[in-house]
C-alpha positions, -999 to +999 in steps of 0.1 A: -263-043-533-282-074-518-314-084-538-330-090-504-343-057-506-371-052-531-372-024-556-409-023-549-405-013-512-420+020-502-398+050-506-401+061-470-417+058-436-424+084-411-401+090-381-406+062-356-399+088-327-420+116-341-448+113-316-425+113-287-406+144-300-437+166-307-456+155-274-426+161-252-422+126-240-388+123-256-362+126-228-332+145-232-300+143-210-311+174-189-346+158-183-340+132-161-348+138-123-341+118-091-347+123-054-322+144-039-309+161-072-284+189-070-273+212-095-239+220-109-228+254-123-193+263-134-172+295-126-150+305-155-116+323-160-118+359-169-083+359-186-072+340-217-036+328-205-020+328-172-022+312-137-044+313-108-025+327-079-054+326-055-090+316-056-116+326-029-146+304-025-157+311+010-186+334+000-199+306-025-195+279+003-216+299+027-242+306+003-278+292+010-281+255-005-244+250-014-232+214-009-196+218-025-174+241-044-146+224-062-114+237-077-079+227-085-072+233-047-095+206-035-104+185-064-103+147-056-074+129-073-087+109-103-068+077-108-066+080-146-053+114-143-029+105-115-014+076-134-006+094-164+005+129-149+042+123-151+042+111-187+021+142-197+042+167-181+070+155-202+051+165-233+053+198-253+024+222-242+005+215-274+001+177-266-008+181-230-045+185-231-067+200-206-078+182-175-103+202-155-092+212-119-059+195-121-037+226-120-037+264-117-031+272-154-055+292-176-053+281-211-083+302-226-109+326-215-141+313-197-121+280-189-138+263-160-119+271-128-147+258-103-179+240-101-206+248-075-232+221-064-263+234-047-298+221-040-314+243-068-302+256-100-308+293-090-288+289-059-259+272-079-259+300-103-257+328-075-231+309-056-209+304-087-209+341-093-193+346-058-162+326-067-134+351-071-099+342-086-067+362-086-045+357-117-009+362-129-019+373-163+003+363-194+002+377-229-025+359-249-024+351-286-059+347-303-054+363-336-047+338-365-033+367-387-008+378-362+002+340-355+010+335-391+034+366-390+051+361-355+042+325-344+052+290-353+030+263-368+026+230-353+050+204-367+046+167-374+036+141-400+001+155-406+017+188-419+039+173-446+034+186-481+015+165-506+029+167-540+017+149-572+036+157-602+053+193-604+051+217-575+044+250-595+030+236-628+001+261-625+025+290-629+031+281-664-004+275-675-022+294-703-049+306-680-043+308-642-056+323-609-041+328-575-065+338-548-072+338-512-105+328-493-111+333-457-136+316-433-142+328-397-147+308-365-180+288-368-200+273-338-223+242-338-250+259-319-274+229-319-309+236-305-304+213-274-277+228-252-252+203-238-261+188-205-257+156-185-273+140-154-251+119-132-260+093-106-232+073-088-239+041-071-212+038-044-176+046-054-171+024-085-203+024-104-223+051-121-251+060-148-245+090-169-273+105-191-250+124-215-255+141-247-230+122-267-225+109-304-205+078-293-215+058-264-185+036-263-160+063-263-177+083-236-180+051-216-143+044-220-129+078-214-151+081-181-138+048-170-102+057-177-104+090-158-119+075-128-101+042-129-133+021-133-141-010-151-161+001-187-190-021-176-195-001-145-200+032-164-236+030-178-239+058-205-276+066-217-284+090-246-319+083-258-323+116-278-302+143-289-314+176-300-286+181-327-249+180-322-232+185-356-199+171-342-198+189-308-208+158-289-180+135-300-156+145-269-160+139-234-156+175-225-143+189-194-176+201-181-187+165-181-158+155-159-164+184-136-200+173-132-189+138-124-165+149-097-190+171-081-216+143-081-193+119-064-181+147-040-217+153-029-228+118-030-261+130-047-275+128-083-263+159-101-274+178-132-253+203-152-265+223-183-244+246-201-255+281-209-256+293-246-226+314-240-207+284-227-216+264-259-191+287-276-161+280-254-168+245-239-178+221-268-155+231-297-162+251-331-152+250-367-117+266-367-110+297-388-091+291-419-073+310-447-068+294-479-048+301-510-059+285-542-036+288-573-049+270-603-037+266-639-054+254-671-049+249-708-070+272-731-095+244-738-102+241-700-079+211-689-064+216-654-026+215-655-019+225-619-034+231-584-019+245-554-041+245-522-026+259-490-047+260-460-038+278-427-061+271-397-058+273-359-058+249-330-057+253-291-024+259-274-029+227-255-044+203-279-037+197-316-067+194-338-065+188-375-089+181-403-088+174-441-091+210-455-071+202-485-081+167-492-108+175-518-083+191-540-064+158-544-096+137-553-122+157-570-109+166-603-083+152-627-052+172-625-016+160-632+002+184-609-013+189-573+004+204-544-013+207-509-001+223-478-018+225-443-006+242-412-021+251-378-011+276-354-017+272-317-038+299-301-050+307-267-087+297-274-106+265-264-102+232-284-118+232-319-135+202-331-153+184-360-182+203-373-205+191-400-184+182-431-152+186-411-124+197-432-141+193-466-167+219-459-139+245-454-119+231-481-147+230-508-154+267-501-121+274-514-118+247-541-153+253-555-150+290-555-117+288-572-133+264-599-158+290-605-132+317-609-113+295-634-144+287-653-150+326-659-114+332-667-116+305-695-149+317-705-165+284-698-197+273-682-188+261-646-205+227-651-187+223-684-154+231-668-160+206-639-170+179-666-139+187-687-119+176-655-140+149-642-123+119-626-132+085-636-109+069-611-095+083-579-067+108-588-050+104-554-050+067-550-054+056-587-079+031-576-113+027-591-144+042-572-168+019-557-195+039-574-197+074-588-227+090-603-216+126-600-223+133-638-258+123-632-260+146-601-248+175-623-274+168-650-302+163-626-296+195-607-290+217-637-322+205-655-342+213-623-330+247-618-329+254-655-292+263-654-289+267-691-315+291-693-298+317-674-278+345-689-241+335-682-227+372-680-223+385-645-247+413-635-269+407-664-301+396-646-323+419-627-357+421-611-364+456-602-340+467-576-325+433-571-296+417-590-302+379-598-275+354-598-272+316-603-244+297-586-232+259-581-207+242-560-197+204-558-192+185-527-172+153-519-170+133-486-154+100-479-178+071-476-168+042-452-181+012-433-170+005-396-178-025-375-210-029-354-231-054-335-269-058-335-291-082-317-323-093-330-352-110-312-381-122-332-412-132-312-439-155-322-465-127-323-445-111-353-426-085-334-389-078-342-369-061-317-335-048-328-308-034-304-275-016-309-255+009-288-257+038-312-271+073-306-293+094-329-284+131-330-313+138-355-309+122-389-335+094-380-313+064-375-338+044-357-363+052-386-338+043-412-330+011-395-366+002-390-373+008-427-343-012-438-354-041-415-389-039-427-376-041-464-354-071-458-375-090-432-409-086-450-429-072-419-446-039-415-424-012-397-451-011-369-441-045-358-404-035-355-388-017-326-353-005-329-337+002-295-306+024-291-289+050-269-277+027-242-241+016-236-253-018-223-266-027-256-243-044-283-217-019-292-227+002-323-209+028-344-205+064-334-231+088-348-212+111-374-186+112-402-214+098-426-208+064-417-237+054-394-262+041-420-235+023-439-221+006-408-252+000-387-271-009-419-249-036-428-253-052-392-291-048-395-291-063-430-270-093-419-290-101-387-322-098-404-309-122-432-298-147-406-331-147-389-347-154-423-324-182-428-335-196-394-371-193-405-364-210-436-346-238-419-377-243-398-399-253-430-373-268-454-390-301-451-425-287-450-446-305-476-464-272-484-434-261-502-426-294-520-428-294-558-417-316-586-385-297-584-382-287-548-381-312-522-360-294-495-367-255-496-336-233-494-337-196-482-332-185-517-364-203-530-385-180-508-399-145-508-403-128-475-434-106-474-461-094-450-450-119-424-450-149-448-425-171-465-437-175-500-424-200-526-410-178-555-419-203-581-454-207-568-467-177-548-499-197-536-477-218-514-469-198-482-463-201-445-465-174-419-435-168-397-457-174-366-470-208-379-435-218-387-422-211-352-453-225-336-450-258-356-413-260-345-422-251-308-399-221-309-413-190-289-386-166-303-355-164-323-325-145-310-293-137-327-263-114-322-247-102-355-212-088-356-204-069-388-168-061-396-155-030-414-148-029-450-112-017-454-118-010-492-083-023-502-091-021-538-114+007-543-121+041-529-155+055-518-170+090-518-203+105-515-210+133-539-234+164-540-241+194-564-257+224-550-274+250-572-287+282-558-304+314-570-297+346-550-310+380-552-288+411-542-305+444-534-286+473-552-294+497-524-288+477-493-265+451-503-288+424-488-285+389-501-314+365-502-312+330-513-344+324-534-341+289-545-321+258-536-317+226-556-292+199-542-285+168-563-270+139-543-252+108-551-251+088-518-258+053-531-291+037-525-315+058-504-328+039-474-354+062-462-364+091-486-381+112-461-353+114-434-327+115-461-343+145-476-344+162-442-306+156-439-300+178-470-326+205-462-310+208-429-276+210-446-290+237-468-300+257-439-266+254-422-251+264-457-272+295-458-261+305-423-224+298-430-225+318-464-243+348-453-244+351-415-222+330-391-191+347-378-175+340-345-157+374-331-130+373-306-116+405-289-080+398-293-070+424-267-086+401-240-090+367-259-128+368-251-156+360-274-177+392-283-208+376-299-213+344-278-252+345-280-279+341-306-287+379-305-251+386-322-241+353-337-266+351-365-279+319-380-305+314-407-343+315-396-373+304-415-376+338-432-340+334-448-347+298-461-365+291-495-380+259-504-350+235-507-356+210-536-336+176-531-329+151-558-312+117-550-294+098-579-305+068-559-282+043-575-266+016-553-231+012-543-222-025-550-189-026-531-191-006-500-219-026-481-247-050-490-275-023-487-258-001-514-259+030-493-234+058-487-233+086-462-249+121-469-251+140-435-217+156-441-216+160-480-248+180-479-230+210-466-197+205-486-196+230-514-228+248-505-210+282-494-191+282-527-225+280-545-238+310-527-206+330-531-205+319-569-243+330-574-235+364-557-206+369-582-229+360-611-255+384-597-230+414-590-199+407-609-182+413-575-162+383-560-164+382-521-137+359-509-144+362-472-172+345-454-199+355-442-209+375-473-226+406-456-240+438-471-211+460-457-187+438-481-210+442-510-223+476-508-191+495-519-185+471-547-219+469-563-227+507-565 
């Protein structure tokens, strides 16, 4: 970590956009209005697989206020689609993707088959209901369990077995388990529904106010589809009301809105409904995991088998690293992982918070708990017995790893060693009490980014980068970082983001934004400091017997002053230095390259501890306490970092006890695509969440010492809850969510 950041810096600042958000002045993608605005609403298929044989749009076209109804029959040709159509037609169905309104094929239920543009939202909704399609219905397959029996998994290099050592070494171990864990479909469901506002300027230029986690990719995908230059597609995303991975893609509904806006020649707004959020912007795929584990009597792992079977869409392969954690988290000489996905007639799944690792850690950390009990060992003792000091998969040293400290900090906080270790041994009236824990691991990385800086003579620093902020507080963290490095108050710093016209920044997600963008912010602030130091290098105020030409390293930068480190009475303000030099402002553009980590591997870690109460009469589970201890390098801003982990805990409680996407396999249609039937945690379900950071810098990954935490905060949490339920009841529930109906019979 660079010494430019003082250890005496404040631990946190408040969110720089807090006032805008609580006063309603923050503008989200659906809140832009323009003269002549029209509204787009989608009509959707009522079958899960087949073809459209006819589509009647006359009633919709004749409805009041309707400007256009677009289907596959009259959709304007998109240059990007036309140029690649022949190549795509040669591909297997699983690799063709879905291009909205380009053919009559129905690939999943509630697929967009038409868009209506009308002069009011209500008129568009009504007209969309008048679109009637006739289908040739084919047999649909949406059941993963059936696909595993009768279907064929996707083939390719992503699905080759990983084998380290002997394949079945676990079978000959002194102590072994062989168990299965199941996870249902889970949906992102952020507070802000996906929406976009589109404004064309002629035929070859447009501005899109879109909900996206990646400005540059959205810009490029739109440009490709419509045959435009990238610079002619202006993407603006000033605020995002949560996304969790759902806003990485340029989804079909966005392309449909762009088509309709161009067709009408008017600005157009399209906002999905809550039910459409279940079928149009991805979800965490259902997964079934087999964990087989063997260990010696003293608790040393001798073999691990981790098999994961998940699903993808019939038209687009989606993969994620469900089994990866089993290769890296613990020392084990013999590890085999297998990963398969089966194509189903559902919409495309996508990344969801802690993608892959969240699913995999539920299986791995549940199995580790089962093994600990089989060995009659404490679950933490068992993990420490198999603690990896170097990466077992690559044999490289870690850039940093303080997971042991996280175990200790979390265990001490929750008083882990004070509990009765025996299952079903702790009670409070009609409630059974249980303690559980689970570990989390997620890759830490650093990509490339650009940041521009403009330092004005009045002491204001303006930083700009084309990144979005879906809620973690990126602008706040970067302001805090710049303040610490540059030595001016946060109130004098403005961080501008959310605009593709700004220097290209990283995407928002994958726990790499702070590492990537923070490096660029660090570097550009250091370079502005060097420029200021160069202005005063020959200033007599800094001359001493030993110093005749001051260097940047001779100075301390605090409160808008350059101060001589060896004699703090000698100082010059930034403003005076610039005035003396006749410079009104300093401008710089910093390009920060990625760090390929050729000689190290980097991960963030978390350890989640929970206490649950299980009611003996009803089977109701309450999480009564959460302690999460996190090793994510140096913490840039404690307040927003803590919020990330609290949010993860809320998601973890939902995932463990409530969330379950249900599809009626007879029709391939979602049953609970609403908040009445798809349950998520509310305030009453969430106890106080206590967050502890190890807060030790990573010296290799980046100059600020930070690693990501947005993903790892969820990884391993569901296992911690499941393990606590077992400790409370003596019953192991291996299928999420853990609901009263699954517990009642077992605990009575």
